[in-house]
N, C-alpha and C positions, 0 to 999 in steps of 0.2 A: 462551514467545512468545505464547501465546493470550490472556493477560489484557491485553496491551499495547494493544489497540485496543478494549477493552471500553467505554471512555468514548465511543467512536464507535458503539457498538451491535453490535460484532462480538465474538462469544464463541468459545471454543476449538473447539466441535464444529459451528459453523455452516458452511453451504455458501455460497460467494460466487457471485453472478451477475456475470460480467465482460463488459463491452462493449469489444470490441477496436476498434470503429469510432469511439468517443468519445475525442477527444484529451485527454490528461492536462493538468490545470491545477492551480495551487497551491490547496491545501485539499482536494483529492479524495484518495480512497484508491486506490492502484494495486497491481496484482499485478506483481511483477518477478522476473527471474531474475538471480542473481549467483552465480558460481562453481558453476553447475549446480543450484542450489536455488531453488525458487519460494517467495516469501513476500509479505506485503502490508504496506504502510506508508502513511502520509500523505505526500503530496508537499508540501513547504513551500519557500517562497522566502526566501532570505537575501541581500538585496542583489541582486547580479547572478548568483547561483548557486542551484541547486536542491538540496535535501537530501531524504532519505527518513527520516521520523521515526516512532518507535514510540510517541510520546505520553508517554514517560517520560524524556525528555532524551537518549535515545540516537539519534544521527543519523548517517546514512551519506551521504557526498557521491555524486552521480551520477558514474559513471566510464564509460570506454569499454566496460568489461566488463558494465555494467548494461544489461539489456534489459527495457524496460517492456513487459509482455505485454498489459495492458489496464487499464481503469478499472472499479472496483467500482460496479455500478449497483443492486445489491440483495443481500439476505441471506435465506437460507432456514434456518429453525430447526425442529428436531424438537420436538413438543409432549410 
């Protein structure tokens, strides 16, 4: 899963800064919980619906079970 967002500057060992007060909009990276697991993906709009994309063609539709936790506002990386 880690390499999926590398094109957006997020690498496997990075720490994410998540802003829970900033509303998610298409094009932003969000942290979400689905089936008890947290992960992050890009929020994309496809017509009148929203999808969660990993940047490699794998997309998840938003469902009632999907809880968007917050919007990624920064990345912390070890040197």
